[in-house]
ROSEDO-350854 format. One record per atom (N, C-alpha, C, O, CB): residue in three letters; x, y, z. Coordinates in steps of 0.02 Angstrom, whole numbers, padded with zeros to 5 digits, always signed. Glycine has a CB too. Layout:
N
ALAXYZ/...
***
This chain:
208
MET+00041-00060+00000/MET+00000+00000+00000/MET+00043+00063+00000/MET+00025+00112-00033/MET-00046+00000+00060/ARG+00097+00063+00035/ARG+00140+00122+00038/ARG+00174+00138-00028/ARG+00195+00194-00039/ARG+00191+00114+00092/SER+00180+00088-00072/SER+00216+00099-00135/SER+00174+00134-00188/SER+00200+00159-00238/SER+00240+00032-00162/ARG+00107+00137-00176/ARG+00065+00167-00227/ARG+00080+00241-00239/ARG+00084+00261-00297/ARG-00008+00159-00207/PRO+00088+00283-00187/PRO+00105+00353-00200/PRO+00169+00360-00241/PRO+00173+00403-00285/PRO+00113+00391-00135/CYS+00218+00319-00227/CYS+00281+00322-00264/CYS+00270+00302-00337/CYS+00297+00333-00383/CYS+00334+00277-00232/SER+00230+00249-00347/SER+00216+00227-00415/SER+00179+00281-00454/SER+00194+00293-00513/SER+00175+00161-00415/PHE+00131+00313-00421/PHE+00093+00366-00453/PHE+00138+00425-00471/PHE+00133+00454-00526/PHE+00036+00390-00407/ALA+00183+00443-00425/ALA+00229+00498-00437/ALA+00275+00483-00495/ALA+00289+00526-00537/ALA+00270+00513-00374/ARG+00299+00419-00498/ARG+00343+00400-00553/ARG+00306+00403-00619/ARG+00335+00423-00670/ARG+00372+00329-00542/ALA+00243+00384-00620/ALA+00203+00386-00681/ALA+00193+00457-00705/ALA+00199+00472-00764/ALA+00135+00352-00670/VAL+00177+00502-00657/VAL+00168+00572-00675/VAL+00232+00602-00701/VAL+00231+00639-00750/VAL+00143+00612-00614/PHE+00288+00585-00669/PHE+00353+00610-00692/PHE+00368+00585-00762/PHE+00394+00624-00803/PHE+00408+00587-00644/ALA+00353+00522-00776/ALA+00367+00494-00843/ALA+00326+00530-00896/ALA+00352+00545-00950/ALA+00351+00419-00844/VAL+00263+00543-00881/VAL+00221+00579-00929/VAL+00247+00649-00941/VAL+00249+00673-00998/VAL+00147+00582-00905/ALA+00269+00682-00888/ALA+00296+00750-00894/ALA+00359+00750-00937/ALA+00368+00795-00978/ALA+00312+00780-00826/VAL+00401+00701-00929/VAL+00463+00696-00968/VAL+00445+00687-01042/VAL+00476+00718-01085/VAL+00507+00637-00944/VAL+00396+00645-01056/VAL+00376+00633-01126/VAL+00348+00697-01157/VAL+00364+00712-01215/VAL+00322+00577-01129/LEU+00307+00735-01120/LEU+00279+00796-01146/LEU+00333+00848-01160/LEU+00331+00882-01212/LEU+00228+00824-01098/VAL+00380+00855-01113/VAL+00435+00903-01123/VAL+00477+00883-01183/VAL+00496+00926-01223/VAL+00479+00907-01060/ALA+00492+00819-01189/ALA+00532+00796-01246/ALA+00496+00808-01311/ALA+00527+00826-01361/ALA+00548+00721-01239/SER+00430+00799-01310/SER+00391+00810-01371/SER+00393+00883-01391/SER+00402+00898-01450/SER+00319+00788-01361/GLU+00386+00929-01343/GLU+00388+01000-01358/GLU+00457+01021-01384/GLU+00463+01061-01430/GLU+00370+01041-01296/CYS+00509+00994-01353/CYS+00577+01013-01373/CYS+00594+00987-01443/CYS+00635+01017-01478/CYS+00627+00985-01322/SER+00562+00931-01463/SER+00578+00902-01528/SER+00543+00937-01585/SER+00560+00927-01643/SER+00560+00829-01529/LYS+00494+00981-01569/LYS+00458+01016-01622/LYS+00504+01067-01655/LYS+00539+01105-01620/LYS+00396+01051-01595/LYS+00505+01068-01721/LYS+00546+01115-01757/LYS+00507+01181-01766/LYS+00447+01179-01777/LYS+00568+01087-01825/PRO+00541+01237-01762/PRO+00506+01301-01772/PRO+00479+01305-01843/PRO+00511+01281-01890/PRO+00553+01360-01758/LYS+00422+01337-01851/LYS+00392+01344-01917/LYS+00433+01392-01959/LYS+00447+01448-01937/LYS+00318+01368-01912/LEU+00452+01370-02018/LEU+00493+01412-02062/LEU+00450+01464-02097/LEU+00391+01452-02111/LEU+00531+01369-02113/LEU+00479+01522-02110/LEU+00442+01578-02138/LEU+00436+01572-02214/LEU+00483+01549-02247/LEU+00477+01644-02120/ALA+00379+01593-02240/ALA+00366+01591-02312/ALA+00401+01649-02346/ALA+00422+01697-02313/ALA+00291+01592-02326/ASP+00408+01645-02412/ASP+00436+01700-02451/ASP+00396+01763-02437/ASP+00334+01761-02434/ASP+00436+01684-02526/GLY+00431+01820-02429/GLY+00399+01883-02415/GLY+00396+01901-02342/GLY+00379+01957-02325/GLY+00330+01882-02442/SER+00414+01853-02298/SER+00413+01867-02226/SER+00477+01903-02206/SER+00530+01892-02235/SER+00406+01802-02186/LEU+00472+01947-02155/LEU+00531+01980-02129/LEU+00576+01929-02095/LEU+00551+01883-02062/LEU+00512+02036-02080/CYS+00641+01936-02103/CYS+00688+01888-02074/CYS+00751+01923-02052/CYS+00766+01979-02073/CYS+00705+01833-02125/MET+00788+01888-02008/MET+00853+01912-01986/MET+00909+01867-02011/MET+00963+01892-02029/MET+00855+01915-01909/THR+00897+01802-02014/THR+00947+01754-02038/THR+00914+01704-02085/THR+00853+01696-02084/THR+00980+01718-01978/TYR+00955+01671-02125/TYR+00928+01625-02175/TYR+00896+01563-02143/TYR+00854+01532-02174/TYR+00983+01603-02221/GLU+00918+01546-02081/GLU+00889+01487-02048/GLU+00815+01493-02035/GLU+00780+01443-02026/GLU+00925+01474-01983/GLU+00789+01555-02034/GLU+00718+01566-02020/GLU+00674+01551-02080/GLU+00614+01541-02073/GLU+00707+01638-01997/CYS+00703+01550-02139/CYS+00665+01549-02201/CYS+00656+01479-02230/CYS+00702+01438-02229/CYS+00697+01593-02252/ARG+00597+01467-02256/ARG+00583+01404-02290/ARG+00628+01395-02351/ARG+00647+01340-02368/ARG+00509+01401-02310/SER+00645+01451-02383/SER+00688+01450-02443/SER+00761+01443-02426/SER+00803+01431-02470/SER+00677+01512-02484/ASN+00778+01450-02361/ASN+00847+01449-02337/ASN+00887+01510-02362/ASN+00948+01508-02365/ASN+00881+01385-02360/GLU+00851+01564-02379/GLU+00884+01626-02400/GLU+00848+01686-02370/GLU+00787+01691-02373/GLU+00886+01631-02477/CYS+00887+01732-02341/CYS+00861+01794-02314/CYS+00899+01851-02348/CYS+00958+01862-02332/CYS+00868+01798-02235/ARG+00867+01886-02394/ARG+00899+01940-02431/ARG+00862+02005-02420/ARG+00801+02008-02427/ARG+00903+01923-02506/ASP+00900+02058-02403/ASP+00871+02124-02391/ASP+00817+02122-02337/ASP+00769+02160-02339/ASP+00841+02151-02456/GLY+00826+02077-02288/GLY+00779+02072-02232/GLY+00715+02036-02248/GLY+00668+02038-02209/GLY+00763+02139-02208/ILE+00712+02002-02306/ILE+00652+01967-02329/ILE+00669+01895-02348/ILE+00719+01883-02381/ILE+00619+02004-02388/CYS+00627+01847-02327/CYS+00635+01778-02350/CYS+00617+01776-02424/CYS+00564+01800-02443/CYS+00592+01728-02309/ARG+00660+01747-02464/ARG+00647+01740-02536/ARG+00694+01689-02565/ARG+00739+01664-02531/ARG+00655+01808-02572/GLY+00684+01671-02628/GLY+00730+01626-02661/GLY+00707+01554-02665/GLY+00747+01509-02679/GLY+00794+01627-02627/SER+00642+01540-02652/SER+00617+01471-02658/SER+00625+01448-02731/SER+00605+01484-02776/SER+00543+01466-02635/PRO+00652+01389-02742/PRO+00661+01364-02811/PRO+00594+01348-02843/PRO+00546+01331-02809/PRO+00707+01302-02811/CYS+00592+01352-02909/CYS+00531+01337-02946/CYS+00548+01308-03014/CYS+00605+01313-03037/CYS+00487+01401-02953/SER+00498+01278-03046/SER+00511+01244-03110/SER+00459+01264-03163/SER+00444+01225-03208/SER+00509+01168-03101/CYS+00432+01325-03157/CYS+00381+01347-03205/CYS+00398+01418-03228/CYS+00358+01464-03216/CYS+00310+01344-03174/PRO+00456+01429-03261/PRO+00479+01496-03278/PRO+00428+01537-03315/PRO+00395+01514-03362/PRO+00542+01492-03318/GLY+00422+01602-03293/GLY+00378+01649-03327/GLY+00305+01645-03306/GLY+00263+01681-03334/GLY+00382+01638-03399/THR+00289+01602-03258/THR+00219+01595-03238/THR+00213+01593-03163/THR+00262+01591-03126/THR+00189+01531-03269/SER+00151+01595-03140/SER+00136+01584-03069/SER+00111+01512-03063/SER+00064+01493-03098/SER+00082+01635-03042/CYS+00142+01474-03021/CYS+00123+01403-03015/CYS+00125+01382-02942/CYS+00140+01422-02898/CYS+00170+01359-03058/ALA+00111+01319-02930/ALA+00108+01293-02862/ALA+00175+01296-02826/ALA+00178+01293-02765/ALA+00082+01222-02862/ASP+00230+01302-02864/ASP+00296+01306-02833/ASP+00304+01370-02793/ASP+00343+01373-02745/ASP+00351+01301-02886/CYS+00266+01423-02812/CYS+00273+01489-02781/CYS+00210+01507-02742/CYS+00155+01484-02758/CYS+00288+01542-02834/ASP+00219+01549-02691/ASP+00162+01573-02653/ASP+00118+01618-02696/ASP+00142+01645-02746/ASP+00186+01610-02590/PRO+00055+01628-02678/PRO+00011+01672-02716/PRO+00041+01742-02724/PRO+00065+01771-02675/PRO-00058+01677-02682/GLY+00040+01769-02785/GLY+00068+01835-02798/GLY+00142+01833-02816/GLY+00171+01885-02831/GLY+00059+01879-02739/TRP+00171+01773-02815/TRP+00242+01766-02832/TRP+00247+01729-02899/TRP+00206+01686-02915/TRP+00280+01728-02776/ARG+00300+01746-02938/ARG+00308+01719-03005/ARG+00376+01687-03013/ARG+00426+01710-02986/ARG+00298+01774-03057/CYS+00377+01634-03049/CYS+00440+01598-03062/CYS+00479+01633-03117/CYS+00452+01647-03170/CYS+00427+01524-03082/ASP+00542+01647-03103/ASP+00584+01682-03152/ASP+00657+01661-03142/ASP+00674+01630-03091/ASP+00576+01759-03148/ALA+00699+01679-03190/ALA+00770+01660-03186/ALA+00809+01711-03146/ALA+00797+01771-03153/ALA+00800+01654-03257/ARG+00854+01688-03105/ARG+00899+01732-03068/ARG+00969+01721-03093/ARG+00993+01664-03095/ARG+00893+01720-02991/ASP+01003+01775-03111/ASP+01071+01769-03136/ASP+01120+01753-03081/ASP+01102+01750-03022/ASP+01092+01833-03172/THR+01183+01743-03100/THR+01236+01730-03051/THR+01236+01785-02998/THR+01233+01844-03015/THR+01305+01726-03086/ASP+01240+01766-02936/ASP+01238+01815-02883/ASP+01273+01789-02821/ASP+01294+01731-02817/ASP+01166+01834-02866/TRP+01278+01834-02773/TRP+01304+01816-02707/TRP+01245+01807-02661/TRP+01201+01850-02659/TRP+01354+01869-02680/VAL+01243+01754-02624/VAL+01189+01741-02576/VAL+01219+01745-02506/VAL+01264+01707-02489/VAL+01155+01672-02588/GLU+01193+01791-02466/GLU+01221+01801-02399/GLU+01191+01751-02350/GLU+01130+01745-02345/GLU+01208+01873-02375/LYS+01234+01716-02314/LYS+01212+01669-02263/LYS+01254+01683-02200/LYS+01307+01654-02190/LYS+01221+01594-02287/GLY+01227+01728-02159/GLY+01264+01747-02100/GLY+01327+01783-02121/GLY+01324+01832-02159/GLY+01281+01686-02056/ILE+01385+01761-02097/ILE+01447+01791-02118/ILE+01477+01755-02178/ILE+01530+01774-02204/ILE+01497+01792-02059/GLU+01444+01701-02199/GLU+01468+01662-02255/GLU+01432+01684-02319/GLU+01372+01699-02317/GLU+01459+01586-02243/HIS+01468+01687-02375/HIS+01437+01703-02438/HIS+01448+01645-02487/HIS+01503+01618-02493/HIS+01467+01769-02467/VAL+01394+01627-02520/VAL+01398+01573-02569/VAL+01383+01603-02637/VAL+01334+01638-02646/VAL+01347+01516-02552/VAL+01426+01590-02686/VAL+01416+01618-02752/VAL+01387+01565-02798/VAL+01411+01508-02800/VAL+01482+01646-02781/ARG+01335+01584-02835/ARG+01307+01538-02885/ARG+01340+01553-02951/ARG+01346+01611-02971/ARG+01230+01546-02890/SER+01362+01502-02985/SER+01397+01512-03049/SER+01352+01501-03109/SER+01374+01511-03165/SER+01456+01465-03053/SER+01290+01481-03098/SER+01244+01469-03154/SER+01174+01493-03135/SER+01155+01491-03077/SER+01244+01394-03175/PRO+01136+01516-03186/PRO+01068+01540-03171/PRO+01024+01484-03144/PRO+01036+01425-03157/PRO+01036+01570-03233/ARG+00974+01503-03106/ARG+00925+01455-03083/ARG+00857+01491-03080/ARG+00855+01552-03081/ARG+00944+01423-03014/HIS+00805+01454-03075/HIS+00739+01484-03071/HIS+00716+01486-02998/HIS+00723+01437-02961/HIS+00688+01446-03114/GLU+00688+01543-02979/GLU+00662+01549-02911/GLU+00601+01594-02911/GLU+00586+01627-02962/GLU+00716+01576-02863/CYS+00566+01596-02855/CYS+00504+01635-02850/CYS+00520+01708-02834/CYS+00560+01723-02791/CYS+00458+01605-02796/PHE+00487+01753-02870/PHE+00494+01825-02860/PHE+00426+01855-02847/PHE+00376+01834-02877/PHE+00528+01859-02922/ALA+00423+01904-02802/ALA+00360+01938-02789/ALA+00341+01980-02849/ALA+00384+02016-02876/ALA+00364+01982-02725/SER+00279+01977-02871/SER+00256+02016-02928/SER+00218+02077-02903/SER+00194+02078-02847/SER+00212+01974-02975/CYS+00212+02128-02946/CYS+00177+02189-02928/CYS+00106+02173-02903/CYS+00071+02132-02933/CYS+00174+02238-02988/GLY+00088+02205-02849/GLY+00024+02190-02817/GLY+00033+02146-02756/GLY-00013+02140-02715/GLY-00021+02156-02866/ALA+00092+02117-02749/ALA+00106+02074-02691/ALA+00175+02090-02662/ALA+00207+02047-02633/ALA+00102+02000-02710/CYS+00197+02153-02671/CYS+00265+02172-02649/CYS+00269+02171-02572/CYS+00229+02204-02539/CYS+00284+02241-02676/PRO+00317+02135-02544/PRO+00327+02135-02471/PRO+00362+02199-02449/PRO+00385+02238-02491/PRO+00366+02074-02448/LEU+00366+02209-02384/LEU+00404+02265-02357/LEU+00475+02264-02384/LEU+00503+02211-02396/LEU+00404+02264-02279/SER+00503+02323-02393/SER+00571+02334-02419/SER+00574+02330-02495/SER+00628+02339-02523/SER+00618+02283-02389/THR+00518+02318-02529/THR+00518+02316-02602/THR+00463+02360-02630/THR+00417+02380-02595/THR+00509+02243-02627/ALA+00468+02375-02695/ALA+00418+02414-02730/ALA+00411+02388-02801/ALA+00457+02357-02827/ALA+00435+02490-02729/CYS+00354+02401-02831/CYS+00340+02376-02898/CYS+00385+02409-02950/CYS+00394+02470-02950/CYS+00267+02387-02916/ASP+00414+02368-02994/ASP+00452+02392-03051/ASP+00410+02381-03114/ASP+00406+02325-03138/ASP+00523+02356-03057/PRO+00377+02434-03140/PRO+00332+02425-03197/PRO+00366+02393-03258/PRO+00333+02361-03298/PRO+00303+02491-03216/ALA+00431+02403-03265/ALA+00466+02377-03323/ALA+00467+02301-03324/ALA+00465+02270-03378/ALA+00537+02403-03325/THR+00470+02270-03266/THR+00473+02196-03262/THR+00410+02165-03234/THR+00398+02105-03243/THR+00532+02176-03220/GLY+00370+02205-03199/GLY+00311+02177-03166/GLY+00328+02142-03101/GLY+00286+02110-03071/GLY+00277+02129-03213/LEU+00392+02147-03081/LEU+00414+02115-03019/LEU+00432+02169-02967/LEU+00439+02227-02984/LEU+00475+02069-03033/CYS+00439+02147-02905/CYS+00456+02193-02851/CYS+00532+02197-02843/CYS+00566+02147-02848/CYS+00423+02171-02785/LYS+00558+02257-02832/LYS+00629+02266-02823/LYS+00643+02298-02756/LYS+00600+02333-02728/LYS+00660+02307-02879/TYR+00703+02287-02730/TYR+00723+02312-02664/TYR+00727+02388-02665/TYR+00752+02418-02713/TYR+00790+02283-02643/VAL+00702+02420-02613/VAL+00704+02492-02605/VAL+00756+02510-02551/VAL+00749+02490-02494/VAL+00635+02521-02587/THR+00808+02547-02571/THR+00861+02565-02523/THR+00832+02607-02466/THR+00792+02652-02477/THR+00917+02604-02559/PHE+00853+02591-02406/PHE+00831+02627-02346/PHE+00755+02627-02340/PHE+00725+02678-02320/PHE+00858+02700-02347/TRP+00724+02571-02356/TRP+00650+02567-02356/TRP+00620+02580-02287/TRP+00563+02602-02282/TRP+00629+02499-02380/ASP+00659+02566-02234/ASP+00630+02573-02167/ASP+00648+02640-02135/ASP+00638+02649-02075/ASP+00653+02517-02122/GLN+00676+02687-02174/GLN+00694+02752-02148/GLN+00641+02804-02168/GLN+00611+02798-02221/GLN+00763+02773-02175/PRO+00628+02854-02125/PRO+00582+02907-02144/PRO+00612+02949-02200/PRO+00672+02952-02209/PRO+00566+02951-02083/ARG+00568+02982-02238/ARG+00591+03027-02291/ARG+00551+03091-02288/ARG+00494+03092-02264/ARG+00583+02993-02361/VAL+00582+03146-02311/VAL+00548+03210-02307/VAL+00570+03255-02365/VAL+00627+03251-02388/VAL+00562+03244-02239/HIS+00525+03298-02387/HIS+00538+03346-02440/HIS+00505+03412-02422/HIS+00451+03412-02393/HIS+00512+03320-02510/ILE+00538+03468-02438/ILE+00511+03534-02422/ILE+00476+03563-02483/ILE+00505+03567-02537/ILE+00567+03582-02397/ASP+00414+03584-02474/ASP+00375+03616-02527/ASP+00367+03690-02511/ASP+00360+03709-02453/ASP+00306+03582-02536/THR+00369+03732-02564/THR+00357+03804-02558/THR+00304+03824-02609/THR+00292+03786-02656/THR+00423+03845-02566/PRO+00274+03883-02601/PRO+00224+03905-02650/PRO+00253+03915-02720/PRO+00217+03907-02769/PRO+00193+03970-02626/ASP+00317+03931-02724/ASP+00348+03944-02789/ASP+00395+03886-02808/ASP+00425+03855-02765/ASP+00388+04010-02787/ALA+00399+03873-02873/ALA+00444+03822-02897/ALA+00516+03847-02893/ALA+00529+03907-02900/ALA+00427+03801-02970/GLY+00562+03801-02881/GLY+00632+03820-02878/GLY+00650+03856-02813/GLY+00609+03859-02767/GLY+00650+03864-02937/PRO+00710+03883-02809/PRO+00733+03914-02747/PRO+00709+03986-02738/PRO+00716+04015-02684/PRO+00808+03913-02744/TYR+00680+04016-02791/TYR+00661+04086-02787/TYR+00593+04095-02755/TYR+00545+04060-02772/TYR+00662+04118-02857/VAL+00589+04142-02708/VAL+00525+04158-02674/VAL+00518+04234-02670/VAL+00567+04271-02677/VAL+00523+04125-02603/SER+00457+04255-02660/SER+00445+04327-02650/SER+00468+04347-02580/SER+00461+04308-02533/SER+00369+04345-02661/ARG+00494+04408-02573/ARG+00516+04432-02508/ARG+00455+04437-02461/ARG+00399+04451-02482/ARG+00552+04500-02514/GLY+00469+04426-02397/GLY+00416+04430-02348/GLY+00402+04362-02317/GLY+00445+04318-02317/GLY+00353+04458-02379/ALA+00341+04354-02291/ALA+00324+04291-02258/ALA+00314+04236-02310/ALA+00275+04244-02358/ALA+00259+04299-02214/VAL+00349+04182-02301/VAL+00345+04126-02348/VAL+00324+04063-02310/VAL+00351+04047-02258/VAL+00413+04114-02384/ASP+00274+04029-02337/ASP+00249+03968-02306/ASP+00288+03908-02334/ASP+00298+03901-02394/ASP+00173+03959-02319/PHE+00309+03865-02288/PHE+00344+03803-02306/PHE+00304+03743-02279/PHE+00274+03747-02226/PHE+00417+03802-02279/HIS+00305+03689-02316/HIS+00270+03629-02294/HIS+00315+03568-02304/HIS+00349+03563-02355/HIS+00203+03619-02332/ALA+00315+03524-02255/ALA+00356+03463-02260/ALA+00312+03404-02281/ALA+00264+03388-02247/ALA+00392+03447-02192/THR+00328+03374-02337/THR+00294+03313-02359/THR+00338+03255-02335/THR+00392+03244-02361/THR+00283+03311-02437/ALA+00313+03218-02286/ALA+00353+03165-02255/ALA+00316+03099-02255/ALA+00254+03097-02256/ALA+00373+03184-02184/ARG+00353+03046-02254/ARG+00323+02980-02247/ARG+00368+02937-02202/ARG+00429+02945-02202/ARG+00312+02946-02316/ALA+00337+02893-02165/ALA+00374+02846-02123/ALA+00377+02778-02158/ALA+00349+02770-02213/ALA+00340+02839-02053/ARG+00411+02732-02128/ARG+00413+02664-02155/ARG+00342+02636-02155/ARG+00299+02662-02119/ARG+00461+02618-02113/PRO+00328+02583-02194/PRO+00261+02553-02193/PRO+00242+02532-02122/PRO+00279+02497-02088/PRO+00259+02492-02239/GLY+00184+02555-02100/GLY+00161+02539-02033/GLY+00186+02586-01979/GLY+00165+02581-01921/GLY+00181+02471-02015/GLY+00230+02633-01997/GLY+00257+02680-01949/GLY+00223+02747-01953/GLY+00174+02755-01989/GLY+00331+02689-01959/ALA+00248+02796-01915/ALA+00217+02862-01914/ALA+00270+02915-01899/ALA+00316+02903-01861/ALA+00161+02865-01862/ILE+00262+02973-01930/ILE+00303+03031-01914/ILE+00274+03064-01852/ILE+00215+03079-01850/ILE+00307+03082-01974/VAL+00316+03075-01802/VAL+00291+03102-01738/VAL+00313+03173-01725/VAL+00284+03206-01682/VAL+00313+03058-01681/SER+00363+03199-01760/SER+00383+03269-01747/SER+00417+03299-01809/SER+00448+03264-01849/SER+00430+03272-01687/TYR+00410+03366-01814/TYR+00441+03405-01866/TYR+00477+03463-01833/TYR+00447+03498-01792/TYR+00389+03431-01920/ALA+00540+03474-01849/ALA+00579+03530-01820/ALA+00610+03570-01877/ALA+00648+03544-01917/ALA+00634+03504-01772/TRP+00592+03635-01880/TRP+00616+03680-01933/TRP+00669+03728-01906/TRP+00670+03744-01847/TRP+00557+03719-01963/SER+00712+03750-01952/SER+00759+03803-01935/SER+00782+03836-01999/SER+00778+03807-02053/SER+00820+03774-01895/THR+00806+03898-01992/THR+00836+03934-02049/THR+00908+03950-02033/THR+00930+03946-01976/THR+00796+03999-02065/ALA+00945+03969-02085/ALA+01015+03988-02075/ALA+01020+04049-02030/ALA+01072+04061-01999/ALA+01049+04001-02142/GLY+00965+04090-02027/GLY+00966+04150-01985/GLY+00948+04137-01913/GLY+00948+04183-01873/GLY+00920+04200-02014/GLY+00932+04074-01896/GLY+00918+04057-01826/GLY+00845+04052-01808/GLY+00829+04037-01750/GLY+00949+04107-01784/ASP+00799+04063-01855/ASP+00728+04055-01840/ASP+00711+03981-01835/ASP+00740+03940-01869/ASP+00685+04090-01895/VAL+00663+03965-01791/VAL+00643+03895-01781/VAL+00567+03890-01779/VAL+00532+03939-01767/VAL+00674+03867-01716/ALA+00543+03829-01791/ALA+00471+03816-01788/ALA+00462+03740-01783/ALA+00509+03702-01795/ALA+00434+03844-01851/ILE+00401+03719-01764/ILE+00385+03648-01760/ILE+00319+03636-01797/ILE+00280+03682-01806/ILE+00381+03624-01686/GLY+00308+03574-01816/GLY+00246+03557-01851/GLY+00259+03543-01924/GLY+00313+03557-01950/GLY+00195+03612-01843/PRO+00209+03515-01959/PRO+00217+03498-02030/PRO+00228+03559-02075/PRO+00258+03553-02128/PRO+00156+03460-02055/SER+00204+03618-02052/SER+00212+03679-02092/SER+00245+03733-02049/SER+00241+03733-01988/SER+00144+03704-02118/ALA+00277+03780-02084/ALA+00310+03836-02049/ALA+00309+03897-02094/ALA+00308+03891-02155/ALA+00383+03817-02028/THR+00309+03956-02063/THR+00311+04019-02100/THR+00370+04059-02075/THR+00378+04071-02015/THR+00245+04059-02092/PHE+00413+04081-02122/PHE+00472+04121-02104/PHE+00472+04185-02146/PHE+00451+04185-02204/PHE+00537+04080-02115/ALA+00497+04238-02116/ALA+00506+04302-02152/ALA+00573+04298-02189/ALA+00626+04292-02159/ALA+00506+04363-02102/ILE+00569+04301-02255/ILE+00628+04294-02297/ILE+00645+04361-02329/ILE+00605+04390-02365/ILE+00617+04240-02352/SER+00706+04385-02314/SER+00728+04449-02343/SER+00796+04444-02376/SER+00814+04485-02417/SER+00729+04503-02290/VAL+00835+04392-02357/VAL+00902+04382-02386/VAL+00909+04308-02405/VAL+00869+04266-02386/VAL+00958+04404-02336/ASP+00961+04294-02444/ASP+00975+04225-02462/ASP+00984+04183-02399/ASP+01020+04204-02353/ASP+01037+04219-02507/THR+00952+04126-02396/THR+00957+04085-02335/THR+00943+04012-02354/THR+00934+03996-02413/THR+00906+04110-02281/SER+00941+03970-02304/SER+00923+03900-02314/SER+00873+03881-02260/SER+00876+03906-02204/SER+00986+03853-02312/VAL+00827+03837-02278/VAL+00776+03813-02231/VAL+00786+03738-02222/VAL+00793+03702-02271/VAL+00704+03830-02256/THR+00785+03717-02160/THR+00797+03646-02144/THR+00738+03619-02103/THR+00713+03653-02059/THR+00864+03636-02106/VAL+00718+03557-02119/VAL+00668+03524-02078/VAL+00693+03453-02063/VAL+00719+03419-02107/VAL+00598+03522-02113/THR+00685+03433-02001/THR+00703+03365-01980/THR+00641+03331-01952/THR+00608+03358-01907/THR+00761+03366-01927/VAL+00626+03272-01978/VAL+00568+03235-01953/VAL+00593+03174-01914/VAL+00647+03148-01928/VAL+00521+03212-02012/THR+00554+03154-01865/THR+00570+03096-01824/THR+00512+03048-01825/THR+00454+03070-01819/THR+00588+03117-01751/ASP+00526+02983-01834/ASP+00471+02935-01835/ASP+00462+02903-01766/ASP+00496+02921-01718/ASP+00483+02880-01887/ASP+00414+02856-01761/ASP+00397+02827-01697/ASP+00450+02780-01669/ASP+00442+02753-01614/ASP+00332+02791-01702/ARG+00504+02768-01707/ARG+00560+02729-01680/ARG+00620+02772-01665/ARG+00672+02746-01645/ARG+00579+02675-01730/GLY+00613+02838-01674/GLY+00669+02883-01660/GLY+00715+02893-01718/GLY+00766+02928-01711/GLY+00707+02857-01603/LYS+00700+02865-01776/LYS+00741+02876-01836/LYS+00723+02943-01867/LYS+00666+02964-01866/LYS+00731+02818-01887/THR+00773+02976-01895/THR+00763+03043-01922/THR+00780+03049-01996/THR+00817+03008-02023/THR+00803+03093-01882/ALA+00752+03100-02027/ALA+00770+03117-02096/ALA+00769+03193-02100/ALA+00729+03226-02068/ALA+00720+03085-02148/THR+00814+03221-02140/THR+00821+03293-02146/THR+00819+03316-02219/THR+00848+03283-02263/THR+00887+03316-02113/ALA+00786+03371-02231/ALA+00785+03402-02297/ALA+00807+03475-02290/ALA+00788+03509-02242/ALA+00714+03397-02330/ILE+00846+03499-02338/ILE+00871+03568-02338/ILE+00852+03600-02405/ILE+00860+03570-02458/ILE+00948+03570-02326/ARG+00828+03661-02401/ARG+00811+03696-02463/ARG+00842+03766-02463/ARG+00832+03804-02416/ARG+00734+03701-02472/GLN+00879+03781-02516/GLN+00908+03848-02524/GLN+00854+03895-02547/GLN+00814+03878-02591/GLN+00968+03847-02574/ILE+00852+03955-02518/ILE+00801+04004-02533/ILE+00833+04070-02553/ILE+00876+04097-02518/ILE+00754+04014-02473/TRP+00811+04096-02611/TRP+00837+04160-02636/TRP+00778+04208-02648/TRP+00738+04196-02693/TRP+00880+04150-02701/PRO+00772+04260-02608/PRO+00717+04308-02618/PRO+00727+04350-02681/PRO+00784+04362-02702/PRO+00710+04354-02556/ARG+00673+04371-02710/ARG+00678+04412-02772/ARG+00637+04475-02765/ARG+00636+04516-02812/ARG+00654+04372-02833/
***
């Protein structure tokens, strides 16, 4: 009778060991093409380029087929360098792989109308800004001049602040600013996104 608690405890322990072993043996789900990645080990294609899983092989060149995810097209890739951590592997012959087509471009890419495929956009996750004025070019009328910053954040992000300044020391905040312009000067605006990343635009101004 005294051995029953011990037997029960051993049985519970054995079941717990089996459950833990089962959980540990599960492999992490690999990411599909178009998913954000840090290393190639995360990707089903075994390739992480420009922060995106891509490079799944296919055998239906020029078409969309079951080899590729929806919105992706099979096409030829020329000789290239494939980054794998600190190791680089060079392909010496073309092969066919899946490429995102326009309408299904993942983050960090944009549609290339010439090919119908998505191409990498440099600094895609950085904010961008441009200064607009009422007049085209650097020439403006003397007096109060309105400036506006056209800014965009990364996909899913937001611009949270605008800081203006002139070469003469005037400052302002917000998407728009008004400065009294009487001499040649420059106007600068710096935008900050919700991750603290910044972008700056400078515009030379010549009163007439």
